[in-house]
N, C-alpha and C positions, 0 to 999 in steps of 0.2 A: 850623951844621947840617952843612956839608960836612966839618968837621974830625972829626966823630964818625961819618961815613959810611965803612964798610969799603971798602977799595980795590976789591975785586971788584965792588961795587955802583957806586962812583963812576966806575969806568973803563969801564963798559959803554957801547956806542955804539948809535945808532939803526940803523946798518947791520947790526950783529949781530942786533938784535931783529927787523928786517924779514926777514932771511934765515932765522934759526932761533931763536925766542925760548925754546924748550923747555929747553935746559940751564941758562940763567940763571934761569928761573922755577922749575925744579926745586930749585935751590939756595935761592931765596927761600922756597919752601914749607917747606924743611927748617930754615932758619936765621933767616929774617926775614919772616914772613907778612905783616907790615905794615912797609913800608920806604920811605924817601925815596930816589928815584932821580934824581940830578941831571940826567942826559941828558934826562929827560922833564919835569923841573921840577915834579914832583908826587909824591905818595905812591902806593904800589901795594899793593893787597890781592891776594894770590896764592893763598891756600887757599880751598877751598870754604866752610869754616866762617867765615872772615873776610869773604868776599864776601857771604855770606848775612847775617852780623851787621850789616854796614854797609848793603848795598843793600836788605835786607828791613825796615829800620826805617821808622817813619812820619816825617813831616817835622819832628818835635820835636827830633831829634838831628842828622840829616843831610838835606840837600836835594839834589835832582837838579841836576846842573850839567854843562855841557860843558867838557871840557878846553880850555885857551886856544886851541889850533889849531882845535878844533871850533867854538868861538864865532866865531873869525875867518872860518871857512868859511861857516857858516850865517847868522850874524846873529841878531837878536832880533825877535820872541819865537819860539824853536824849542821844540818840545814836550819835547825832551831836557833843556832848560835852564830849564823853567818849573816852578813849584811852587804849591801851594795852589789858590786859585780859578782862577788863570791856567792852571795845568796841567789842572785839571778841564775848563775851557772848551775848551782845545785838544784834549784827548782826546775830548770830546763832538763835536768837529768831525771827527776822523779815525776814531774807533772804530766807529760804527754799521755802516759797510759792511764791516768786518772781523770782525764777530761770527761765530762758527761757523755759526749758523743761517742767516745772510745769505750767507756764503761758500758754504755747501752749495747755495744756490739758484742760483748763477751759475758756480761755478768750473769745473765739468766742461765746460760749453758754451764757456767762455772759453779754458781752457788746452789741452784735448785737441786741438782743430783746429790750434792753434799748434804743438804738439809733432809732430803728424803731418806738418804742412807742412814743418818743418825736417828731419824724418827722410827724407821723400821726396827731398830734395835730395842725400842722400849714401848712403842705405842700400844702393844697388847698387854703390858704389865699392869696398867691401872695406876701407876705411880712413878714418879721420877724426880730427881733433883735436876731441874732444867738448866742450872748453871753448868754443872759438870758433865751432864749427858747431852746437852743440846747447844746452849748459847755459846759457851766458850769453844767447844769443838768445831762448830760451824764457822765461827769467826776465824780461828787460827788456821783451819783447813783451807778456807776460801783464800785468805791472804797467802798462806804458804804455797798453795798451788799456783797462784798468780805470780809469785816471786820466783818459782822454779824449784821449790823445796818439797817436791812430791815424795822424795825418798825419806823425809823426816816425818816420823809419826806424830799425830796430833798431841799425844801426851807429852812428848819431848818439846814441841813448840809451846805448849802451855807452861811447861816447867821453865823454859827460857824466859817467857815474858814475866812470869811471877818473880824469878830471881832478879831480872833487870829492874822490876818495879820496886823490890825491896831496896835495891841500891839507889835508884833514882829518888825515892822518897826518904832516904836516910839523911834528912836535911838538918837535923838538930845540931846545934853548936853550943859550946860552953861559954863562960864569961870572957874567955880570951879569944873567942872566934874560932877555936879549934873544933874538929869533929867530936861530938859527944859520944858517938858510937862508931869508931873507925872500922870495927869488925862488920858493921852493917853493909859494907861494900863487898865483902867476900863472896856472897852469892852471885852478884852481878859479874864479878871477875871470873868466877867459875863458868858462868853461862857464856861469857864472851870468848873464853878459851875454847869451849866446845863448839861454838858457832864458827869460829875461824877454822877449826879442824875439819868441820863438815863442809864449809863453803870453799876452802882453798882448792880442793880437787874439782869442784863444780866450776869455779871461775877459770881454772886451767882449761877445762873442756870447752866452756863458752867462748874463751879467747880464740880458739881455732875453729869451733863449730857453733856459731851463734844460733840461737833459736828465738822463739817468741816470748820467752819468760821475761819478767820485769828486770831481773838482775842481768840477764844477757844484754838487754837494751841499755841498762846503766853502764855496762862496760863499753859499748860501741857507739851509742847515739851521740852525735855532736863531736866525735873525735876525727882527726885526720885519717885518711886511708892508711891501714896498716898499724894503727895505734889503738890502744885501749886505755880506758881511764884507770888511774892509779888506784890500787886496792885500798891504800890508806885514806883515800877520799871516799871510797865506797863503804868501808866497814862502819865508820861512825853513823852513817845514815841507815845502814842495815840494822844497827842496834836501835836507832830511833823507831824504825818501822816494826821491828820485832817486839818492841815494848808498846808504843802507843797504838799503832795500826792493828796489831794483833788483838789487843784487848778492847779497843773502842767499840767495834761492832758487838762483841759479846756483852759488854757492860750496857750498851745502849739497848740491846735486845732484852736482857734480863730486867733492866730498870723499867722498860716499857711494860713488860708483863707484870712486874711487881706493882706498878702504878695502876694498871687495869684491875689487878686483884683487889685493890682497895675500893674499886667502883664496879661491883658485879653487873649492874645494869649497862654500864658503858662497855665492859668486856663483852657482854652478850651482843651489843650493837656492832662491835668491831668484828666479832666472829660471823655474824649474819651478813655483814656488808664489808667485804675486803677493801672497798675503796676508801674506808676510814683508817686503814692501817697506817698510811703515811702521816695522817693527822695525829694518830696515837704516838707514833715515833717522835714527832716534833715535840709533843707535850712530855713524853718520857725523858728525852734528853734535856729538856728544861728543868723538869722536876728533880732529876738526879743526874747531873751532868757527868758524863764519863771522864772528860778532861776537867777535873774539878778545880785544880790549882797547880798547873804543871808547866806553865810558860811564863816568861818574864821579859822585862824591858830594862834598859839602862840609859840614863840621860847623859848627854854630851856636856852639859854646862850646868852651873848652879841655877836653880829655878825656885820660884815660889808658886805653889799651886794651892789656891784657896787658903792662903795664909800660912801654909806649911812650907818650911824651907827644905828643899830637896837638893843636897849637895851633888855636884857633878860626880858621875860614876856610881850613883846609887842604883841598886838592883831593886826593881819593883815587880813583885809577883802579881800576875793577873789571876784573880780568884773568880773564874767564870761561873763556878757553881754557886758562889755567893751572888754574883751579878744576876743570875737567872732566878734568884729569889728576891730581887729588889722590889720592895713594896711600892715604889714609885711607878713601876710598870706592870706589876702583877698583883691582883687582889688575892688574898689567901694563898700565897705562893707555895706553902708547904702541902697544899692539896693538889692531887692529880685531877685534872679536869679536861676531858676530851672536848668540852664545849667552850673552853676558854677563848675569849676574843684573841685571834691570832696577832701576836706581837713578836717581831724578830728576837731570837735569843742569841746568846753568845756561846752555845754549847761547843762549837768547833772553832772558836776564836774570832779574831777580827784583824783587819789590816793585812799588810803584806805577808805576815807570818801566820795567817789563818791556816788551819789544817788542810793539807793538800788532798787528803783522802775523804773529805766530807761526803761527796756524792757516792763514792764507792761504798763507804761504810753504811750509809743510809739505805742503799739499794740491797746490800747483803742482808741487812736487818729486815727490810720489807719482804724480800723473798722468803726468808726463813720463817717469819711470822705468818705469812700466807700459808705456807706448807703446814706449820704447826696447827693453826686454827682449822684448816681443812681436815687434817688427819684426826684431831682430837677436839671436836666442837663442844664437848661438855667439860672442858678443862676447868678446874677449880683449885684454889689454894689449899694446901694441906694444913689444916688448923692445928695440927699437933706440932708444927714447926714455925717458929717466928722467922720473919725475913730480917736477916742481919746484914746491914750495909757496912762496908769498911773502906777507908781510904781518904786521904786528904789531897794527895796529888792527883791520883786517879781513883774514881769511886764507883762502886757497884755492889750488888748483892753478893755475899760470900756463897750462899746457897739459896735455892728457890724451889721449895718442895711443892709439888702439885699432885693432884689425884683426879681420877675420872673413872667412870664406869665403863667396863669393856663389854 
């Protein structure tokens, strides 16, 4: 396989993809929409049409699967890696509390006080790093409180998702298919040990004293009277949520602000008209997708797709961040444009394995941005700091410095 892989694909490194995946994926879209990438040890679908064709199929051709680094990070059974009845059972565990009608019941009372609390800490300072002081804390606190982790401080929740992210994106392999950096999984292992130590007593408590937290519902819902769900079923999915769901709203929020910072006139319009916040979020997650390339599919049989032979059992990474820059659907895709003709994007996936928390994440971002723009209507980017994005699996600004007159 490697003998037929073009050099420009064979030579790409994980470091290049983490720093800036866009040039490489732009060329993939143009020349090899379905390609084997040796650095990742898997195939990559880079166009919107290819991602939809593979991710949107039922389980008869492709099944949901976690890329090897993800499996090493989460363990089994994780909802991203389950199929058929097992997938249905796991989604039945996590989905009910994330349905739009249920989210509408609780999200404002959950997220708005959290956003206000973090804003009060810096709104009179005239400057802030919005990633570390607002976007990520609001994101992790909102999900943490929903899950029942009120006793875990926001800095620890951020530490957990960062360590899990390091492990999940440690996808590099050598020429033998072995991990290029096995030590890259150590941070994730440390986080998982801490998470279990914190959650075990809470799960003990919820077993005999259930409450309205998400994890209490995961224990009890759908189980026969007197029984609770096995913790070894719960924990892999806790890790999924503490990684993806913890950082998705924060990254979406920061990317939307960063995009608006590139268009001062559009930022002013959104601040003046809160009804435009939803539209700004939609463009923000298209422009810089939080789940950039973090989910995969595996085919059941030998296939030929557009002349490309795909052997049975091939892992195909869905590069949604690339698909959302597909020139066939979006003109000038690298430009943030609030007035772009609305075209559905793949920021939160497609098919049966689409993100369960799409509506919850979007609503948390909406509420937080409403509060931010109301509290600081003269928000501007701090031109002394560049906006540095990072990540290939999950992507968002590392820092986002802003200033305003007090």
